[in-house]
C-alpha positions as CSV (number, residue, x, y, z in Angstrom):
1,X,19.3,1.0,24.7
2,X,20.2,4.2,26.3
3,X,22.1,4.9,29.0
4,X,20.1,7.9,30.9
5,X,16.3,6.7,32.6
6,X,14.9,9.0,30.4
7,X,16.1,7.9,27.3
8,X,15.1,4.1,28.4
9,X,11.6,5.4,29.0
10,X,11.3,7.3,25.3
11,X,12.4,3.6,23.7
12,X,10.0,1.8,26.1
13,X,7.2,4.1,25.1
14,X,7.9,3.9,21.5
15,X,8.3,-0.1,21.8
16,X,4.7,0.0,23.0
17,X,3.6,2.3,20.8
18,X,4.8,0.2,18.0
19,X,3.7,-3.2,19.4
20,X,0.8,-4.9,17.8
21,X,-2.0,-5.6,20.0
22,X,-4.3,-8.8,20.7
23,X,-7.7,-7.8,19.7
24,X,-10.9,-10.0,21.2
25,X,-13.6,-7.9,20.2
26,X,-14.9,-7.5,16.2
27,X,-12.9,-7.4,13.1
28,X,-8.9,-6.6,13.8
29,X,-7.2,-3.6,12.1
30,X,-4.1,-5.5,10.0
31,X,-2.4,-2.0,11.3
32,X,-2.9,-2.2,15.4
33,X,-3.4,-5.8,16.1
34,X,-1.8,-9.3,15.4
35,X,-3.9,-11.3,12.8
36,X,-3.7,-14.5,10.8
37,X,-3.7,-13.8,7.1
38,X,-6.8,-16.0,5.9
39,X,-5.8,-15.3,1.7
40,X,-7.1,-18.7,0.8
41,X,-10.7,-18.4,2.7
42,X,-10.7,-14.6,0.6
43,X,-10.2,-16.1,-2.7
44,X,-13.0,-19.1,-2.3
45,X,-15.2,-16.9,-1.3
46,X,-14.5,-14.4,-3.9
47,X,-14.8,-17.3,-6.4
48,X,-17.8,-18.3,-5.4
49,X,-19.4,-14.4,-5.4
50,X,-17.3,-13.6,-8.8
51,X,-18.1,-17.3,-10.6
52,X,-15.5,-19.5,-12.3
53,X,-16.4,-17.1,-15.4
54,X,-17.4,-14.2,-14.7
55,X,-19.5,-13.5,-17.6
56,X,-21.6,-16.6,-16.3
57,X,-21.5,-14.6,-12.8
58,X,-21.3,-16.0,-9.1
59,X,-23.5,-17.5,-6.7
60,X,-24.6,-16.3,-3.2
61,X,-22.5,-17.4,-0.1
62,X,-23.9,-18.2,3.5
63,X,-21.1,-17.1,6.1
64,X,-21.2,-19.5,8.6
65,X,-18.6,-20.2,12.1
66,X,-18.9,-20.3,15.7
67,X,-18.3,-16.7,17.6
68,X,-15.3,-14.7,17.5
69,X,-13.5,-16.9,14.2
70,X,-13.2,-13.9,12.0
71,X,-16.8,-14.4,9.5
72,X,-17.0,-10.1,9.8
73,X,-12.9,-10.0,9.3
74,X,-12.9,-11.9,6.0
75,X,-16.6,-10.7,4.4
76,X,-14.4,-7.1,5.1
77,X,-11.4,-8.5,3.0
78,X,-13.6,-9.6,0.5
79,X,-15.7,-6.4,0.2
80,X,-12.1,-4.7,-0.2
81,X,-11.3,-7.1,-2.4
82,X,-14.3,-6.7,-4.7
83,X,-14.0,-2.4,-4.6
84,X,-10.6,-2.7,-6.5
85,X,-12.6,-4.2,-9.1
86,X,-14.1,-2.0,-11.5
87,X,-16.6,-4.6,-12.8
88,X,-18.7,-4.3,-9.7
89,X,-20.5,-1.4,-7.5
90,X,-20.0,-2.8,-3.6
91,X,-21.2,-1.8,-0.1
92,X,-20.9,-3.3,3.1
93,X,-23.8,-3.7,5.1
94,X,-24.4,-4.8,8.5
95,X,-27.4,-6.2,9.8
96,X,-26.0,-6.3,13.5
97,X,-27.9,-4.4,16.5
């Protein structure tokens, strides 16, 4: 902690800048917002889409859950993971309007 009020103000501003915030609308930004990692669910969705044997192909999936439970965030994570795989050409298309 700094001894002068000016230094304390700078530290307070820095703390506010570095602190993550809660997001109550839309998918969270991992760098800015608190979030609960859901790797198991993302991995399961990837496995369903790709298939257990990638040569055989995967399946369509339906994502269903109540409002504000992370459906869009999970699908964004799945899209990011699929974009890393050169086997797929991936786009993210939102049907919300």
